[in-house]
C-alpha positions as CSV (number, residue, x, y, z in Angstrom):
1,M,31.3,-44.6,1.5
2,R,28.9,-43.1,4.1
3,T,31.8,-41.0,5.4
4,L,32.4,-39.5,1.9
5,I,28.8,-38.7,1.5
6,A,28.7,-37.0,4.9
7,L,31.8,-35.0,4.2
8,A,30.3,-33.9,0.8
9,L,27.1,-32.8,2.5
10,L,29.0,-30.9,5.2
11,S,31.2,-29.1,2.7
12,T,28.1,-27.5,1.1
13,A,26.5,-26.4,4.3
14,P,28.5,-23.1,4.5
15,L,27.3,-22.2,1.0
16,A,23.7,-22.8,2.0
17,L,24.0,-20.8,5.2
18,A,25.8,-18.0,3.4
19,G,22.9,-17.7,0.9
20,E,20.4,-17.4,3.7
21,D,22.4,-14.8,5.5
22,E,22.5,-12.7,2.3
23,R,18.7,-12.4,2.3
24,L,16.4,-10.0,4.1
25,S,13.9,-11.8,6.3
26,P,10.3,-11.4,5.4
27,V,8.0,-9.7,7.9
28,T,6.5,-12.3,10.2
29,D,4.9,-10.3,12.9
30,P,1.0,-10.4,12.4
31,V,0.5,-6.9,13.9
32,V,3.1,-5.4,11.5
33,K,1.7,-7.3,8.6
34,K,-1.8,-6.1,9.4
35,E,-1.1,-2.5,10.4
36,C,1.6,-1.6,7.9
37,G,0.3,-3.9,5.2
38,A,-3.1,-2.2,5.2
39,C,-1.7,0.6,3.1
40,H,1.5,-0.7,1.5
41,M,3.8,-3.7,1.6
42,A,5.1,-4.4,5.1
43,F,8.8,-3.6,4.4
44,P,11.4,-5.7,6.1
45,P,12.9,-3.8,9.0
46,Q,16.4,-4.6,7.7
47,F,16.1,-1.8,5.1
48,L,16.6,0.9,7.8
49,P,18.5,1.4,11.0
50,R,16.8,1.6,14.4
51,R,17.0,5.4,14.6
52,S,14.9,5.6,11.4
53,W,12.3,3.2,12.5
54,Q,12.0,5.0,15.9
55,K,11.4,8.3,14.0
56,L,9.0,6.7,11.5
57,V,6.8,5.0,14.2
58,D,6.9,8.1,16.4
59,G,5.6,10.1,13.5
60,L,2.7,7.9,12.4
61,A,0.2,10.7,12.9
62,N,1.8,12.3,9.8
63,H,3.2,9.4,7.9
64,F,4.2,10.9,4.5
65,G,1.1,13.1,4.6
66,E,-1.3,10.4,5.9
67,D,-2.6,9.9,9.4
68,A,-1.4,6.3,10.2
69,A,-1.6,6.7,14.0
70,L,-2.2,3.5,15.9
71,P,-3.5,2.7,19.3
72,E,-0.7,2.5,21.8
73,A,-0.6,-1.3,22.0
74,Q,-0.2,-1.8,18.3
75,R,2.2,1.1,18.0
76,A,4.4,-0.4,20.6
77,A,4.3,-3.8,19.0
78,V,5.2,-2.3,15.6
79,L,8.0,-0.3,17.0
80,R,9.4,-3.3,19.0
81,Y,9.4,-5.5,15.9
82,H,11.2,-2.9,13.8
83,L,13.8,-2.1,16.4
84,E,14.5,-5.8,17.1
85,N,15.0,-6.5,13.4
86,A,16.4,-3.3,12.0
87,A,19.4,-3.1,9.7
88,D,21.7,-2.3,12.6
89,A,20.2,-4.7,15.2
90,P,22.5,-7.4,16.5
91,G,22.3,-10.5,14.4
92,A,20.4,-8.9,11.6
93,G,22.5,-10.6,9.0
94,R,24.8,-9.8,6.2
95,A,22.2,-8.3,3.8
96,A,21.0,-6.0,6.6
97,A,24.5,-5.0,7.5
98,K,25.0,-3.8,3.8
99,F,22.0,-1.5,4.2
100,A,23.2,-0.3,7.6
101,S,26.7,0.4,6.4
102,S,25.5,2.4,3.4
103,I,23.8,4.9,5.7
104,P,26.1,7.6,7.2
105,A,26.0,7.6,11.0
106,G,24.6,11.1,11.3
107,E,21.7,10.5,8.9
108,T,18.2,9.2,9.8
109,P,16.6,8.3,6.5
110,L,12.8,8.0,6.5
111,R,12.4,6.7,3.0
112,I,13.9,3.3,2.1
113,T,14.1,4.5,-1.5
114,E,16.6,7.3,-0.5
115,T,19.1,5.0,1.2
116,P,22.4,4.7,-0.7
117,R,22.1,0.9,-0.9
118,W,18.6,1.1,-2.4
119,V,19.7,3.8,-4.9
120,R,22.7,1.7,-5.9
121,E,20.6,-1.4,-6.4
122,H,18.1,0.4,-8.6
123,R,20.4,2.7,-10.6
124,K,19.8,0.8,-13.9
125,V,16.0,1.1,-13.7
126,K,15.0,3.5,-16.4
127,P,13.1,6.6,-15.0
128,D,10.0,5.9,-17.2
129,R,9.7,2.4,-15.5
130,W,8.7,4.1,-12.2
131,K,5.9,5.9,-13.9
132,S,4.4,2.9,-15.7
133,P,0.9,1.9,-14.8
134,E,2.0,-1.4,-13.3
135,V,4.7,0.1,-11.1
136,K,3.4,3.7,-10.3
137,S,6.1,4.4,-7.7
138,R,9.4,3.4,-6.2
139,V,7.7,1.9,-3.1
140,N,5.7,-0.6,-5.1
141,C,8.3,-3.3,-4.6
142,L,6.0,-6.1,-5.6
143,A,5.6,-4.8,-9.1
144,C,9.2,-6.0,-9.9
145,H,10.0,-8.3,-7.0
146,K,7.1,-10.8,-7.1
147,D,8.4,-12.8,-4.1
148,A,9.4,-9.8,-1.9
149,E,6.9,-10.5,0.8
150,R,8.6,-13.9,1.2
151,G,12.1,-12.3,1.5
152,I,13.1,-13.0,-2.1
153,W,14.2,-9.8,-3.9
154,E,15.5,-11.1,-7.2
155,D,13.9,-9.5,-10.2
């Protein structure tokens, strides 16, 4: 009987692991949470490839019209975390690979909301939803994805 129970449990393990591999990891680095989260949700690095994060962090002095420049130690920590966990980083997972593979090799997107995967995932959202008072913009993920900061992106 114990053998049957053990076999039953082992047979479900690949399903559990596959589910975890399909998720984007939440941001865990305290410097990234503090510095990026001061103005907006700290987005999971798996949304963009390394080349995009390099360009974004290098351009923090003019970050979408805002001066988000950081002291060198914090800037280096933010960059390191994003590069190590980017969509195209080794071991980033299946969900990250889907974002990475949707971006043409010659492109370096700076806006997550303009990546092919993001656009495809949000194509059914009606345009007026983005302008509603509780959403306001496409980067307000938490308006619709209440558990996004925990890595859960279901609606």
